[in-house]
C-alpha positions in Angstrom: 171.0 51.2 105.1 168.6 50.2 102.5 165.3 48.4 103.2 163.1 47.0 100.7 159.5 47.3 102.1 156.8 44.6 100.5 152.8 44.8 101.0 152.5 41.7 99.7 149.1 40.9 97.1 148.8 38.1 94.7 147.8 40.2 91.7 149.1 44.0 93.0 152.0 43.8 95.5 153.4 47.0 96.7 156.7 47.6 96.6 159.5 50.3 97.8 163.2 50.8 98.9 163.9 53.5 101.3 167.5 54.3 102.0 168.3 56.0 105.3 171.5 58.0 105.5 171.4 59.4 109.3 168.2 61.1 109.4 167.5 62.1 106.2 165.5 59.2 104.0 164.9 59.1 100.5 163.1 56.5 98.4 165.2 54.7 96.0 162.4 53.0 93.7 158.7 52.2 94.4 156.1 50.6 92.5 153.5 47.9 91.7 153.7 44.5 90.9 150.5 44.1 88.7 149.6 40.5 87.8 147.0 39.8 85.8 143.6 38.3 87.3 143.9 35.4 84.2 146.9 34.3 85.8 147.0 30.8 87.3 148.3 30.8 91.0 151.7 29.3 90.2 152.2 32.1 87.5 151.3 34.8 90.1 153.4 33.2 92.7 156.6 32.7 90.4 156.5 35.9 88.8 156.3 37.4 92.3 159.3 35.8 93.4 161.1 36.8 90.1 160.0 40.3 90.4 161.0 40.4 94.0 164.6 39.0 92.7 165.4 41.5 90.2 164.5 44.4 93.0 166.6 42.7 95.1 169.6 42.2 92.7 169.4 46.0 91.2 168.3 48.0 94.8 170.8 45.7 97.1 169.0 46.2 100.1 170.4 45.7 103.4 167.0 44.2 104.9 163.3 43.1 104.1 160.4 44.5 105.9 157.2 42.6 105.5 153.8 43.4 106.6 152.8 40.9 109.5 150.0 38.6 108.6 146.5 39.2 109.7 143.5 37.3 110.3 140.5 37.3 108.2 136.9 35.8 107.9 137.6 34.7 104.4 140.2 31.2 105.0 140.8 31.2 101.2 141.8 34.9 100.7 144.0 34.4 104.1 146.2 30.9 102.4 146.5 33.2 99.4 148.2 36.0 100.6 150.0 33.4 102.8 151.4 31.4 99.9 152.3 35.2 98.1 154.3 35.8 101.5 156.1 32.7 101.2 157.2 33.5 97.7 158.8 36.9 98.7 159.9 35.5 102.0 161.9 32.7 99.7 162.8 35.3 97.1 164.5 36.7 100.1 165.8 34.0 102.1 167.8 32.9 98.5 169.5 35.9 98.7 170.3 35.6 102.6 168.4 38.8 103.3 167.2 38.8 106.6 163.2 39.7 107.0 161.2 41.8 109.7 157.6 41.6 110.0 155.6 44.4 111.2 152.0 44.5 112.3 149.4 47.3 110.5 149.3 49.2 113.6 153.0 49.2 114.1 153.5 50.4 110.6 150.7 53.2 110.7 151.8 54.2 114.2 155.8 54.6 113.2 154.6 56.6 109.8 151.8 58.9 110.5 152.1 58.7 114.9 148.6 57.2 114.8 147.9 53.6 114.7 144.4 54.0 112.8 145.8 56.2 110.1 143.9 56.2 106.9 144.9 55.6 103.5 145.1 59.2 102.6 146.8 60.8 105.9 149.8 57.4 105.3 150.1 58.5 101.3 150.5 62.3 102.4 153.0 61.3 105.5 155.2 58.8 103.4 155.1 61.8 100.7 156.5 64.5 102.8 159.1 62.0 104.9 160.7 60.8 101.8 160.0 64.2 99.7 158.0 62.8 96.7 157.1 65.0 94.0 153.8 63.0 93.8 152.2 60.7 96.2 152.5 56.6 95.2 149.7 54.8 94.5 148.2 52.9 97.9 150.3 49.5 97.2 153.3 51.6 96.9 152.8 53.5 99.6 152.0 50.9 101.9 155.6 49.3 100.8 157.5 52.8 101.8 155.2 52.9 104.8 156.8 49.5 105.7 160.5 50.1 104.8 160.0 53.8 106.8 159.1 51.2 109.8 161.9 49.3 109.7 164.2 52.0 109.6 162.3 53.8 112.4 162.3 51.0 114.4 166.3 49.8 113.8 167.5 53.2 114.4 165.6 53.7 118.0 166.1 50.5 118.8 169.9 49.7 117.6 170.5 47.4 120.6 167.0 45.6 120.8 166.6 45.4 116.6 163.6 43.6 115.8 163.4 39.9 115.2 163.6 38.5 111.7 160.9 36.3 110.4 
């Protein structure tokens, strides 16, 4: 099974594709989609949608996993994150890919065994789990963690698969 994990953000979205064969997981590709601060909102959303579509076409994932919505004191930030998530989910929907959502705590628990694990601990665990020669940047590491979380949940609970959004 091949999963695209997306750590959605308007200006620096992490993406990571992880493939599982039996109990072995490997990173197919990972990166950060960086968009200049001067870009208009519509340009950011269009670019995010296009780049996710390109990754889907190239990597051919079976499913997509994203981090669940969180609540912020800054409503504008929450709205912008929702718009970015919409651009990602729309790209997946156009390719008929199921999208699964996981909370940050669930992702950390699945990867590091501790729901309050720090960023550096997560990066080291991801590097170890995937046998990476060097640690990915934070956004790409988050995306890989989301993909790993989905793979752990699908293989653990194959009869009770997580619900797609």
